MISE-334408 format. One record per residue (C-alpha): residue in one letter; z, y, x; chain. Coordinates in steps of 0.02 Angstrom, whole numbers, plus 50000, padded with zeros to 5 digits. Example, Ala and Ser with C-alpha at 12.3 -4.5 7.8 and 13.67 -1.06 7.14 Angstrom:
% residues 2
<atom><resn>A</resn><zz>50390</zz><yy>49775</yy><xx>50615</xx><chain>A</chain></atom>
<atom><resn>S</resn><zz>50357</zz><yy>49947</yy><xx>50684</xx><chain>A</chain></atom>
END
This chain:
% residues 256
<atom><resn>M</resn><zz>50000</zz><yy>50000</yy><xx>50000</xx><chain>A</chain></atom>
<atom><resn>L</resn><zz>49955</zz><yy>50174</yy><xx>50062</xx><chain>A</chain></atom>
<atom><resn>A</resn><zz>50097</zz><yy>50297</yy><xx>50088</xx><chain>A</chain></atom>
<atom><resn>V</resn><zz>50026</zz><yy>50415</yy><xx>49955</xx><chain>A</chain></atom>
<atom><resn>E</resn><zz>50022</zz><yy>50273</yy><xx>49828</xx><chain>A</chain></atom>
<atom><resn>R</resn><zz>50203</zz><yy>50230</yy><xx>49868</xx><chain>A</chain></atom>
<atom><resn>R</resn><zz>50257</zz><yy>50412</yy><xx>49848</xx><chain>A</chain></atom>
<atom><resn>N</resn><zz>50166</zz><yy>50424</yy><xx>49682</xx><chain>A</chain></atom>
<atom><resn>Q</resn><zz>50259</zz><yy>50271</yy><xx>49620</xx><chain>A</chain></atom>
<atom><resn>I</resn><zz>50422</zz><yy>50347</yy><xx>49680</xx><chain>A</chain></atom>
<atom><resn>L</resn><zz>50380</zz><yy>50503</yy><xx>49580</xx><chain>A</chain></atom>
<atom><resn>E</resn><zz>50343</zz><yy>50398</yy><xx>49426</xx><chain>A</chain></atom>
<atom><resn>K</resn><zz>50513</zz><yy>50318</yy><xx>49443</xx><chain>A</chain></atom>
<atom><resn>L</resn><zz>50593</zz><yy>50489</yy><xx>49465</xx><chain>A</chain></atom>
<atom><resn>Q</resn><zz>50507</zz><yy>50551</yy><xx>49307</xx><chain>A</chain></atom>
<atom><resn>D</resn><zz>50569</zz><yy>50402</yy><xx>49208</xx><chain>A</chain></atom>
<atom><resn>E</resn><zz>50745</zz><yy>50386</yy><xx>49277</xx><chain>A</chain></atom>
<atom><resn>K</resn><zz>50778</zz><yy>50560</yy><xx>49351</xx><chain>A</chain></atom>
<atom><resn>K</resn><zz>50847</zz><yy>50482</yy><xx>49511</xx><chain>A</chain></atom>
<atom><resn>V</resn><zz>50807</zz><yy>50350</yy><xx>49642</xx><chain>A</chain></atom>
<atom><resn>V</resn><zz>50909</zz><yy>50251</yy><xx>49768</xx><chain>A</chain></atom>
<atom><resn>V</resn><zz>50844</zz><yy>50225</yy><xx>49946</xx><chain>A</chain></atom>
<atom><resn>S</resn><zz>50903</zz><yy>50043</yy><xx>49960</xx><chain>A</chain></atom>
<atom><resn>E</resn><zz>50821</zz><yy>49995</yy><xx>49795</xx><chain>A</chain></atom>
<atom><resn>L</resn><zz>50657</zz><yy>50077</yy><xx>49843</xx><chain>A</chain></atom>
<atom><resn>S</resn><zz>50661</zz><yy>49992</yy><xx>50013</xx><chain>A</chain></atom>
<atom><resn>T</resn><zz>50675</zz><yy>49822</yy><xx>49929</xx><chain>A</chain></atom>
<atom><resn>R</resn><zz>50544</zz><yy>49861</yy><xx>49797</xx><chain>A</chain></atom>
<atom><resn>F</resn><zz>50412</zz><yy>49919</yy><xx>49919</xx><chain>A</chain></atom>
<atom><resn>E</resn><zz>50461</zz><yy>49802</yy><xx>50061</xx><chain>A</chain></atom>
<atom><resn>V</resn><zz>50476</zz><yy>49942</yy><xx>50188</xx><chain>A</chain></atom>
<atom><resn>S</resn><zz>50622</zz><yy>50006</yy><xx>50291</xx><chain>A</chain></atom>
<atom><resn>E</resn><zz>50749</zz><yy>50127</yy><xx>50221</xx><chain>A</chain></atom>
<atom><resn>E</resn><zz>50694</zz><yy>50250</yy><xx>50355</xx><chain>A</chain></atom>
<atom><resn>T</resn><zz>50516</zz><yy>50246</yy><xx>50284</xx><chain>A</chain></atom>
<atom><resn>I</resn><zz>50584</zz><yy>50284</yy><xx>50111</xx><chain>A</chain></atom>
<atom><resn>R</resn><zz>50688</zz><yy>50428</yy><xx>50181</xx><chain>A</chain></atom>
<atom><resn>R</resn><zz>50529</zz><yy>50500</yy><xx>50258</xx><chain>A</chain></atom>
<atom><resn>D</resn><zz>50442</zz><yy>50485</yy><xx>50090</xx><chain>A</chain></atom>
<atom><resn>L</resn><zz>50585</zz><yy>50577</yy><xx>50007</xx><chain>A</chain></atom>
<atom><resn>D</resn><zz>50583</zz><yy>50709</yy><xx>50145</xx><chain>A</chain></atom>
<atom><resn>K</resn><zz>50400</zz><yy>50743</yy><xx>50106</xx><chain>A</chain></atom>
<atom><resn>L</resn><zz>50428</zz><yy>50749</yy><xx>49918</xx><chain>A</chain></atom>
<atom><resn>E</resn><zz>50575</zz><yy>50867</yy><xx>49943</xx><chain>A</chain></atom>
<atom><resn>K</resn><zz>50468</zz><yy>50984</yy><xx>50051</xx><chain>A</chain></atom>
<atom><resn>E</resn><zz>50340</zz><yy>50987</yy><xx>49910</xx><chain>A</chain></atom>
<atom><resn>G</resn><zz>50479</zz><yy>51039</yy><xx>49790</xx><chain>A</chain></atom>
<atom><resn>L</resn><zz>50467</zz><yy>50881</yy><xx>49685</xx><chain>A</chain></atom>
<atom><resn>C</resn><zz>50640</zz><yy>50809</yy><xx>49716</xx><chain>A</chain></atom>
<atom><resn>K</resn><zz>50807</zz><yy>50849</yy><xx>49795</xx><chain>A</chain></atom>
<atom><resn>K</resn><zz>50882</zz><yy>50725</yy><xx>49917</xx><chain>A</chain></atom>
<atom><resn>T</resn><zz>51058</zz><yy>50664</yy><xx>49884</xx><chain>A</chain></atom>
<atom><resn>Y</resn><zz>51173</zz><yy>50544</yy><xx>49973</xx><chain>A</chain></atom>
<atom><resn>G</resn><zz>51083</zz><yy>50377</yy><xx>49968</xx><chain>A</chain></atom>
<atom><resn>G</resn><zz>50936</zz><yy>50436</yy><xx>49864</xx><chain>A</chain></atom>
<atom><resn>A</resn><zz>50859</zz><yy>50583</yy><xx>49772</xx><chain>A</chain></atom>
<atom><resn>I</resn><zz>50853</zz><yy>50668</yy><xx>49603</xx><chain>A</chain></atom>
<atom><resn>L</resn><zz>50705</zz><yy>50741</yy><xx>49510</xx><chain>A</chain></atom>
<atom><resn>C</resn><zz>50676</zz><yy>50928</yy><xx>49531</xx><chain>A</chain></atom>
<atom><resn>E</resn><zz>50650</zz><yy>50999</yy><xx>49357</xx><chain>A</chain></atom>
<atom><resn>A</resn><zz>50634</zz><yy>51185</yy><xx>49395</xx><chain>A</chain></atom>
<atom><resn>P</resn><zz>50514</zz><yy>51281</yy><xx>49280</xx><chain>A</chain></atom>
<atom><resn>G</resn><zz>50378</zz><yy>51303</yy><xx>49412</xx><chain>A</chain></atom>
<atom><resn>V</resn><zz>50375</zz><yy>51123</yy><xx>49470</xx><chain>A</chain></atom>
<atom><resn>E</resn><zz>50240</zz><yy>51002</yy><xx>49413</xx><chain>A</chain></atom>
<atom><resn>M</resn><zz>50199</zz><yy>50824</yy><xx>49462</xx><chain>A</chain></atom>
<atom><resn>P</resn><zz>50031</zz><yy>50780</yy><xx>49543</xx><chain>A</chain></atom>
<atom><resn>F</resn><zz>49889</zz><yy>50738</yy><xx>49424</xx><chain>A</chain></atom>
<atom><resn>M</resn><zz>49889</zz><yy>50552</yy><xx>49467</xx><chain>A</chain></atom>
<atom><resn>V</resn><zz>50072</zz><yy>50540</yy><xx>49416</xx><chain>A</chain></atom>
<atom><resn>R</resn><zz>50058</zz><yy>50647</yy><xx>49260</xx><chain>A</chain></atom>
<atom><resn>R</resn><zz>49910</zz><yy>50549</yy><xx>49190</xx><chain>A</chain></atom>
<atom><resn>K</resn><zz>50023</zz><yy>50398</yy><xx>49161</xx><chain>A</chain></atom>
<atom><resn>K</resn><zz>50156</zz><yy>50496</yy><xx>49068</xx><chain>A</chain></atom>
<atom><resn>N</resn><zz>50166</zz><yy>50483</yy><xx>48877</xx><chain>A</chain></atom>
<atom><resn>M</resn><zz>49996</zz><yy>50401</yy><xx>48861</xx><chain>A</chain></atom>
<atom><resn>E</resn><zz>50029</zz><yy>50353</yy><xx>48680</xx><chain>A</chain></atom>
<atom><resn>G</resn><zz>50056</zz><yy>50535</yy><xx>48631</xx><chain>A</chain></atom>
<atom><resn>K</resn><zz>49904</zz><yy>50594</yy><xx>48729</xx><chain>A</chain></atom>
<atom><resn>N</resn><zz>49793</zz><yy>50462</yy><xx>48648</xx><chain>A</chain></atom>
<atom><resn>K</resn><zz>49852</zz><yy>50514</yy><xx>48474</xx><chain>A</chain></atom>
<atom><resn>I</resn><zz>49807</zz><yy>50694</yy><xx>48513</xx><chain>A</chain></atom>
<atom><resn>A</resn><zz>49640</zz><yy>50643</yy><xx>48588</xx><chain>A</chain></atom>
<atom><resn>N</resn><zz>49591</zz><yy>50545</yy><xx>48433</xx><chain>A</chain></atom>
<atom><resn>L</resn><zz>49635</zz><yy>50693</yy><xx>48321</xx><chain>A</chain></atom>
<atom><resn>I</resn><zz>49532</zz><yy>50811</yy><xx>48430</xx><chain>A</chain></atom>
<atom><resn>S</resn><zz>49383</zz><yy>50692</yy><xx>48432</xx><chain>A</chain></atom>
<atom><resn>D</resn><zz>49374</zz><yy>50707</yy><xx>48242</xx><chain>A</chain></atom>
<atom><resn>L</resn><zz>49364</zz><yy>50896</yy><xx>48258</xx><chain>A</chain></atom>
<atom><resn>V</resn><zz>49223</zz><yy>50898</yy><xx>48386</xx><chain>A</chain></atom>
<atom><resn>E</resn><zz>49049</zz><yy>50889</yy><xx>48311</xx><chain>A</chain></atom>
<atom><resn>D</resn><zz>48888</zz><yy>50828</yy><xx>48391</xx><chain>A</chain></atom>
<atom><resn>G</resn><zz>48807</zz><yy>50970</yy><xx>48486</xx><chain>A</chain></atom>
<atom><resn>D</resn><zz>48967</zz><yy>51070</yy><xx>48511</xx><chain>A</chain></atom>
<atom><resn>H</resn><zz>48997</zz><yy>51174</yy><xx>48667</xx><chain>A</chain></atom>
<atom><resn>I</resn><zz>49177</zz><yy>51141</yy><xx>48719</xx><chain>A</chain></atom>
<atom><resn>I</resn><zz>49291</zz><yy>51200</yy><xx>48859</xx><chain>A</chain></atom>
<atom><resn>V</resn><zz>49433</zz><yy>51088</yy><xx>48919</xx><chain>A</chain></atom>
<atom><resn>D</resn><zz>49565</zz><yy>51122</yy><xx>49051</xx><chain>A</chain></atom>
<atom><resn>P</resn><zz>49623</zz><yy>51014</yy><xx>49198</xx><chain>A</chain></atom>
<atom><resn>S</resn><zz>49755</zz><yy>50916</yy><xx>49104</xx><chain>A</chain></atom>
<atom><resn>T</resn><zz>49787</zz><yy>50732</yy><xx>49080</xx><chain>A</chain></atom>
<atom><resn>T</resn><zz>49768</zz><yy>50761</yy><xx>48892</xx><chain>A</chain></atom>
<atom><resn>S</resn><zz>49592</zz><yy>50828</yy><xx>48923</xx><chain>A</chain></atom>
<atom><resn>L</resn><zz>49550</zz><yy>50667</yy><xx>49013</xx><chain>A</chain></atom>
<atom><resn>A</resn><zz>49610</zz><yy>50568</yy><xx>48861</xx><chain>A</chain></atom>
<atom><resn>I</resn><zz>49506</zz><yy>50682</yy><xx>48749</xx><chain>A</chain></atom>
<atom><resn>V</resn><zz>49347</zz><yy>50648</yy><xx>48848</xx><chain>A</chain></atom>
<atom><resn>N</resn><zz>49381</zz><yy>50462</yy><xx>48837</xx><chain>A</chain></atom>
<atom><resn>A</resn><zz>49402</zz><yy>50476</yy><xx>48647</xx><chain>A</chain></atom>
<atom><resn>L</resn><zz>49241</zz><yy>50577</yy><xx>48629</xx><chain>A</chain></atom>
<atom><resn>Q</resn><zz>49148</zz><yy>50443</yy><xx>48725</xx><chain>A</chain></atom>
<atom><resn>A</resn><zz>49226</zz><yy>50304</yy><xx>48621</xx><chain>A</chain></atom>
<atom><resn>K</resn><zz>49168</zz><yy>50391</yy><xx>48461</xx><chain>A</chain></atom>
<atom><resn>D</resn><zz>48993</zz><yy>50415</yy><xx>48534</xx><chain>A</chain></atom>
<atom><resn>K</resn><zz>48987</zz><yy>50603</yy><xx>48514</xx><chain>A</chain></atom>
<atom><resn>R</resn><zz>48812</zz><yy>50662</yy><xx>48552</xx><chain>A</chain></atom>
<atom><resn>G</resn><zz>48734</zz><yy>50814</yy><xx>48634</xx><chain>A</chain></atom>
<atom><resn>L</resn><zz>48896</zz><yy>50896</yy><xx>48690</xx><chain>A</chain></atom>
<atom><resn>T</resn><zz>48905</zz><yy>51033</yy><xx>48819</xx><chain>A</chain></atom>
<atom><resn>L</resn><zz>49067</zz><yy>51009</yy><xx>48915</xx><chain>A</chain></atom>
<atom><resn>I</resn><zz>49134</zz><yy>51150</yy><xx>49024</xx><chain>A</chain></atom>
<atom><resn>T</resn><zz>49284</zz><yy>51116</yy><xx>49134</xx><chain>A</chain></atom>
<atom><resn>N</resn><zz>49373</zz><yy>51155</yy><xx>49297</xx><chain>A</chain></atom>
<atom><resn>S</resn><zz>49443</zz><yy>50979</yy><xx>49306</xx><chain>A</chain></atom>
<atom><resn>I</resn><zz>49375</zz><yy>50863</yy><xx>49441</xx><chain>A</chain></atom>
<atom><resn>E</resn><zz>49439</zz><yy>50710</yy><xx>49347</xx><chain>A</chain></atom>
<atom><resn>V</resn><zz>49355</zz><yy>50763</yy><xx>49185</xx><chain>A</chain></atom>
<atom><resn>L</resn><zz>49191</zz><yy>50798</yy><xx>49277</xx><chain>A</chain></atom>
<atom><resn>L</resn><zz>49194</zz><yy>50623</yy><xx>49351</xx><chain>A</chain></atom>
<atom><resn>E</resn><zz>49245</zz><yy>50541</yy><xx>49188</xx><chain>A</chain></atom>
<atom><resn>A</resn><zz>49104</zz><yy>50623</yy><xx>49091</xx><chain>A</chain></atom>
<atom><resn>S</resn><zz>48972</zz><yy>50606</yy><xx>49227</xx><chain>A</chain></atom>
<atom><resn>E</resn><zz>48889</zz><yy>50452</yy><xx>49153</xx><chain>A</chain></atom>
<atom><resn>Q</resn><zz>48858</zz><yy>50532</yy><xx>48982</xx><chain>A</chain></atom>
<atom><resn>S</resn><zz>48670</zz><yy>50555</yy><xx>48998</xx><chain>A</chain></atom>
<atom><resn>D</resn><zz>48650</zz><yy>50661</yy><xx>48841</xx><chain>A</chain></atom>
<atom><resn>W</resn><zz>48797</zz><yy>50777</yy><xx>48878</xx><chain>A</chain></atom>
<atom><resn>E</resn><zz>48775</zz><yy>50935</yy><xx>48979</xx><chain>A</chain></atom>
<atom><resn>I</resn><zz>48919</zz><yy>50941</yy><xx>49103</xx><chain>A</chain></atom>
<atom><resn>I</resn><zz>48959</zz><yy>51112</yy><xx>49179</xx><chain>A</chain></atom>
<atom><resn>S</resn><zz>49083</zz><yy>51146</yy><xx>49318</xx><chain>A</chain></atom>
<atom><resn>T</resn><zz>49165</zz><yy>51317</yy><xx>49322</xx><chain>A</chain></atom>
<atom><resn>G</resn><zz>49158</zz><yy>51323</yy><xx>49512</xx><chain>A</chain></atom>
<atom><resn>G</resn><zz>49304</zz><yy>51390</yy><xx>49611</xx><chain>A</chain></atom>
<atom><resn>F</resn><zz>49430</zz><yy>51344</yy><xx>49743</xx><chain>A</chain></atom>
<atom><resn>L</resn><zz>49490</zz><yy>51162</yy><xx>49739</xx><chain>A</chain></atom>
<atom><resn>N</resn><zz>49675</zz><yy>51135</yy><xx>49714</xx><chain>A</chain></atom>
<atom><resn>G</resn><zz>49690</zz><yy>50956</yy><xx>49775</xx><chain>A</chain></atom>
<atom><resn>K</resn><zz>49863</zz><yy>50923</yy><xx>49703</xx><chain>A</chain></atom>
<atom><resn>Y</resn><zz>49802</zz><yy>50960</yy><xx>49527</xx><chain>A</chain></atom>
<atom><resn>L</resn><zz>49619</zz><yy>50907</yy><xx>49552</xx><chain>A</chain></atom>
<atom><resn>A</resn><zz>49569</zz><yy>51074</yy><xx>49477</xx><chain>A</chain></atom>
<atom><resn>L</resn><zz>49458</zz><yy>51222</yy><xx>49519</xx><chain>A</chain></atom>
<atom><resn>V</resn><zz>49544</zz><yy>51391</yy><xx>49515</xx><chain>A</chain></atom>
<atom><resn>G</resn><zz>49530</zz><yy>51567</yy><xx>49583</xx><chain>A</chain></atom>
<atom><resn>P</resn><zz>49408</zz><yy>51713</yy><xx>49557</xx><chain>A</chain></atom>
<atom><resn>R</resn><zz>49250</zz><yy>51607</yy><xx>49559</xx><chain>A</chain></atom>
<atom><resn>A</resn><zz>49321</zz><yy>51494</yy><xx>49425</xx><chain>A</chain></atom>
<atom><resn>L</resn><zz>49364</zz><yy>51646</yy><xx>49318</xx><chain>A</chain></atom>
<atom><resn>D</resn><zz>49189</zz><yy>51718</yy><xx>49342</xx><chain>A</chain></atom>
<atom><resn>G</resn><zz>49109</zz><yy>51552</yy><xx>49297</xx><chain>A</chain></atom>
<atom><resn>I</resn><zz>49208</zz><yy>51535</yy><xx>49137</xx><chain>A</chain></atom>
<atom><resn>S</resn><zz>49180</zz><yy>51716</yy><xx>49086</xx><chain>A</chain></atom>
<atom><resn>A</resn><zz>48991</zz><yy>51690</yy><xx>49097</xx><chain>A</chain></atom>
<atom><resn>M</resn><zz>48994</zz><yy>51558</yy><xx>48958</xx><chain>A</chain></atom>
<atom><resn>N</resn><zz>49036</zz><yy>51550</yy><xx>48773</xx><chain>A</chain></atom>
<atom><resn>A</resn><zz>49097</zz><yy>51395</yy><xx>48683</xx><chain>A</chain></atom>
<atom><resn>D</resn><zz>49120</zz><yy>51338</yy><xx>48504</xx><chain>A</chain></atom>
<atom><resn>K</resn><zz>49292</zz><yy>51267</yy><xx>48544</xx><chain>A</chain></atom>
<atom><resn>V</resn><zz>49414</zz><yy>51291</yy><xx>48687</xx><chain>A</chain></atom>
<atom><resn>I</resn><zz>49545</zz><yy>51154</yy><xx>48702</xx><chain>A</chain></atom>
<atom><resn>L</resn><zz>49696</zz><yy>51195</yy><xx>48810</xx><chain>A</chain></atom>
<atom><resn>S</resn><zz>49860</zz><yy>51113</yy><xx>48856</xx><chain>A</chain></atom>
<atom><resn>C</resn><zz>50023</zz><yy>51190</yy><xx>48914</xx><chain>A</chain></atom>
<atom><resn>K</resn><zz>50191</zz><yy>51149</yy><xx>48989</xx><chain>A</chain></atom>
<atom><resn>G</resn><zz>50297</zz><yy>51248</yy><xx>48866</xx><chain>A</chain></atom>
<atom><resn>F</resn><zz>50278</zz><yy>51307</yy><xx>48686</xx><chain>A</chain></atom>
<atom><resn>D</resn><zz>50409</zz><yy>51427</yy><xx>48619</xx><chain>A</chain></atom>
<atom><resn>M</resn><zz>50411</zz><yy>51541</yy><xx>48467</xx><chain>A</chain></atom>
<atom><resn>N</resn><zz>50473</zz><yy>51689</yy><xx>48569</xx><chain>A</chain></atom>
<atom><resn>K</resn><zz>50402</zz><yy>51658</yy><xx>48743</xx><chain>A</chain></atom>
<atom><resn>G</resn><zz>50236</zz><yy>51588</yy><xx>48682</xx><chain>A</chain></atom>
<atom><resn>V</resn><zz>50122</zz><yy>51466</yy><xx>48772</xx><chain>A</chain></atom>
<atom><resn>T</resn><zz>50171</zz><yy>51443</yy><xx>48955</xx><chain>A</chain></atom>
<atom><resn>D</resn><zz>50118</zz><yy>51345</yy><xx>49108</xx><chain>A</chain></atom>
<atom><resn>A</resn><zz>50194</zz><yy>51298</yy><xx>49274</xx><chain>A</chain></atom>
<atom><resn>N</resn><zz>50067</zz><yy>51389</yy><xx>49382</xx><chain>A</chain></atom>
<atom><resn>E</resn><zz>50004</zz><yy>51569</yy><xx>49375</xx><chain>A</chain></atom>
<atom><resn>L</resn><zz>49830</zz><yy>51523</yy><xx>49437</xx><chain>A</chain></atom>
<atom><resn>F</resn><zz>49814</zz><yy>51397</yy><xx>49295</xx><chain>A</chain></atom>
<atom><resn>S</resn><zz>49876</zz><yy>51525</yy><xx>49169</xx><chain>A</chain></atom>
<atom><resn>Q</resn><zz>49741</zz><yy>51647</yy><xx>49226</xx><chain>A</chain></atom>
<atom><resn>V</resn><zz>49607</zz><yy>51514</yy><xx>49205</xx><chain>A</chain></atom>
<atom><resn>K</resn><zz>49669</zz><yy>51466</yy><xx>49032</xx><chain>A</chain></atom>
<atom><resn>Q</resn><zz>49677</zz><yy>51647</yy><xx>48976</xx><chain>A</chain></atom>
<atom><resn>T</resn><zz>49495</zz><yy>51666</yy><xx>49028</xx><chain>A</chain></atom>
<atom><resn>M</resn><zz>49451</zz><yy>51504</yy><xx>48937</xx><chain>A</chain></atom>
<atom><resn>L</resn><zz>49530</zz><yy>51571</yy><xx>48778</xx><chain>A</chain></atom>
<atom><resn>N</resn><zz>49424</zz><yy>51727</yy><xx>48788</xx><chain>A</chain></atom>
<atom><resn>S</resn><zz>49267</zz><yy>51619</yy><xx>48804</xx><chain>A</chain></atom>
<atom><resn>G</resn><zz>49298</zz><yy>51512</yy><xx>48649</xx><chain>A</chain></atom>
<atom><resn>I</resn><zz>49268</zz><yy>51545</yy><xx>48465</xx><chain>A</chain></atom>
<atom><resn>K</resn><zz>49397</zz><yy>51421</yy><xx>48401</xx><chain>A</chain></atom>
<atom><resn>K</resn><zz>49554</zz><yy>51415</yy><xx>48507</xx><chain>A</chain></atom>
<atom><resn>I</resn><zz>49646</zz><yy>51248</yy><xx>48502</xx><chain>A</chain></atom>
<atom><resn>L</resn><zz>49811</zz><yy>51207</yy><xx>48588</xx><chain>A</chain></atom>
<atom><resn>V</resn><zz>49846</zz><yy>51023</yy><xx>48621</xx><chain>A</chain></atom>
<atom><resn>V</resn><zz>50032</zz><yy>50998</yy><xx>48650</xx><chain>A</chain></atom>
<atom><resn>D</resn><zz>50138</zz><yy>50842</yy><xx>48639</xx><chain>A</chain></atom>
<atom><resn>S</resn><zz>50306</zz><yy>50848</yy><xx>48551</xx><chain>A</chain></atom>
<atom><resn>T</resn><zz>50406</zz><yy>50856</yy><xx>48713</xx><chain>A</chain></atom>
<atom><resn>K</resn><zz>50337</zz><yy>51031</yy><xx>48752</xx><chain>A</chain></atom>
<atom><resn>F</resn><zz>50401</zz><yy>51116</yy><xx>48594</xx><chain>A</chain></atom>
<atom><resn>D</resn><zz>50543</zz><yy>51241</yy><xx>48622</xx><chain>A</chain></atom>
<atom><resn>K</resn><zz>50515</zz><yy>51232</yy><xx>48810</xx><chain>A</chain></atom>
<atom><resn>V</resn><zz>50473</zz><yy>51378</yy><xx>48925</xx><chain>A</chain></atom>
<atom><resn>A</resn><zz>50377</zz><yy>51360</yy><xx>49088</xx><chain>A</chain></atom>
<atom><resn>F</resn><zz>50349</zz><yy>51486</yy><xx>49227</xx><chain>A</chain></atom>
<atom><resn>S</resn><zz>50192</zz><yy>51583</yy><xx>49180</xx><chain>A</chain></atom>
<atom><resn>K</resn><zz>50134</zz><yy>51645</yy><xx>49009</xx><chain>A</chain></atom>
<atom><resn>I</resn><zz>49962</zz><yy>51598</yy><xx>48946</xx><chain>A</chain></atom>
<atom><resn>C</resn><zz>49960</zz><yy>51681</yy><xx>48775</xx><chain>A</chain></atom>
<atom><resn>D</resn><zz>50057</zz><yy>51714</yy><xx>48616</xx><chain>A</chain></atom>
<atom><resn>P</resn><zz>50053</zz><yy>51580</yy><xx>48479</xx><chain>A</chain></atom>
<atom><resn>A</resn><zz>49965</zz><yy>51707</yy><xx>48366</xx><chain>A</chain></atom>
<atom><resn>D</resn><zz>49815</zz><yy>51700</yy><xx>48485</xx><chain>A</chain></atom>
<atom><resn>L</resn><zz>49784</zz><yy>51519</yy><xx>48432</xx><chain>A</chain></atom>
<atom><resn>D</resn><zz>49683</zz><yy>51454</yy><xx>48284</xx><chain>A</chain></atom>
<atom><resn>M</resn><zz>49750</zz><yy>51277</yy><xx>48287</xx><chain>A</chain></atom>
<atom><resn>V</resn><zz>49887</zz><yy>51169</yy><xx>48363</xx><chain>A</chain></atom>
<atom><resn>V</resn><zz>49862</zz><yy>50982</yy><xx>48382</xx><chain>A</chain></atom>
<atom><resn>T</resn><zz>50013</zz><yy>50875</yy><xx>48423</xx><chain>A</chain></atom>
<atom><resn>D</resn><zz>50064</zz><yy>50692</yy><xx>48424</xx><chain>A</chain></atom>
<atom><resn>S</resn><zz>50203</zz><yy>50696</yy><xx>48293</xx><chain>A</chain></atom>
<atom><resn>K</resn><zz>50261</zz><yy>50804</yy><xx>48148</xx><chain>A</chain></atom>
<atom><resn>P</resn><zz>50344</zz><yy>50965</yy><xx>48209</xx><chain>A</chain></atom>
<atom><resn>S</resn><zz>50509</zz><yy>51026</yy><xx>48138</xx><chain>A</chain></atom>
<atom><resn>D</resn><zz>50513</zz><yy>51122</yy><xx>47974</xx><chain>A</chain></atom>
<atom><resn>A</resn><zz>50550</zz><yy>51279</yy><xx>48075</xx><chain>A</chain></atom>
<atom><resn>W</resn><zz>50389</zz><yy>51259</yy><xx>48172</xx><chain>A</chain></atom>
<atom><resn>L</resn><zz>50286</zz><yy>51215</yy><xx>48018</xx><chain>A</chain></atom>
<atom><resn>N</resn><zz>50351</zz><yy>51372</yy><xx>47933</xx><chain>A</chain></atom>
<atom><resn>Y</resn><zz>50311</zz><yy>51472</yy><xx>48089</xx><chain>A</chain></atom>
<atom><resn>F</resn><zz>50132</zz><yy>51406</yy><xx>48092</xx><chain>A</chain></atom>
<atom><resn>A</resn><zz>50112</zz><yy>51448</yy><xx>47908</xx><chain>A</chain></atom>
<atom><resn>D</resn><zz>50175</zz><yy>51626</yy><xx>47938</xx><chain>A</chain></atom>
<atom><resn>K</resn><zz>50057</zz><yy>51651</yy><xx>48085</xx><chain>A</chain></atom>
<atom><resn>G</resn><zz>49906</zz><yy>51573</yy><xx>47999</xx><chain>A</chain></atom>
<atom><resn>I</resn><zz>49894</zz><yy>51434</yy><xx>48129</xx><chain>A</chain></atom>
<atom><resn>R</resn><zz>49828</zz><yy>51267</yy><xx>48070</xx><chain>A</chain></atom>
<atom><resn>C</resn><zz>49934</zz><yy>51122</yy><xx>48133</xx><chain>A</chain></atom>
<atom><resn>I</resn><zz>49870</zz><yy>50944</yy><xx>48143</xx><chain>A</chain></atom>
<atom><resn>Y</resn><zz>49985</zz><yy>50804</yy><xx>48197</xx><chain>A</chain></atom>
<atom><resn>G</resn><zz>49988</zz><yy>50615</yy><xx>48218</xx><chain>A</chain></atom>
<atom><resn>E</resn><zz>50081</zz><yy>50503</yy><xx>48099</xx><chain>A</chain></atom>
END
């Protein structure tokens, strides 16, 4: 096993259990405890965990986000519910913008499974570009920009310029936090800038957000809830949220 694969599995365990123990990891991966300590040193330097005596705990600060390859395995059931709901909203021939999220990857898979035809797909996600690359009757457009390898996403001024030059029927965005007062937020300012530009380039603005993100606030604001046309989530929101959506004129669709 490559070191990066081992560290990703350590991160998955940290996400699930919030802490890890060096001796247990050493046994699991059949490597020395010193190797595990080096792995934890690297993860701590990246701000993903905090070392403790004999192990480490997950760092859950607002600006911290797991690498894409770790996040894509989290809450797959919820993401697939959302993806199936979105696939029913996308029509053949639509121009759509999707962001570099693991939910977007699930959405592309659902669109392929339902044989959506003639789509134009605009994205700054490397994973989405690769996933959609074999769709011969889709037009796949990259935003361009600077590659952020940790997130497998294109960001920066060139990405913003590329998005601004296009107009889409639907823009489908994710977030890290969704709060009535603080609005739609993300862990990274560069991502927030890209998503703001995406919103400005879409006619119908759709937020895809799983139930764990409600009433959470992340580091950087993307927009106010009132800027959205629709929210799609994996389970029924609270009555407070449903009333809020009704007051703001936001359509909410959720999984059973």
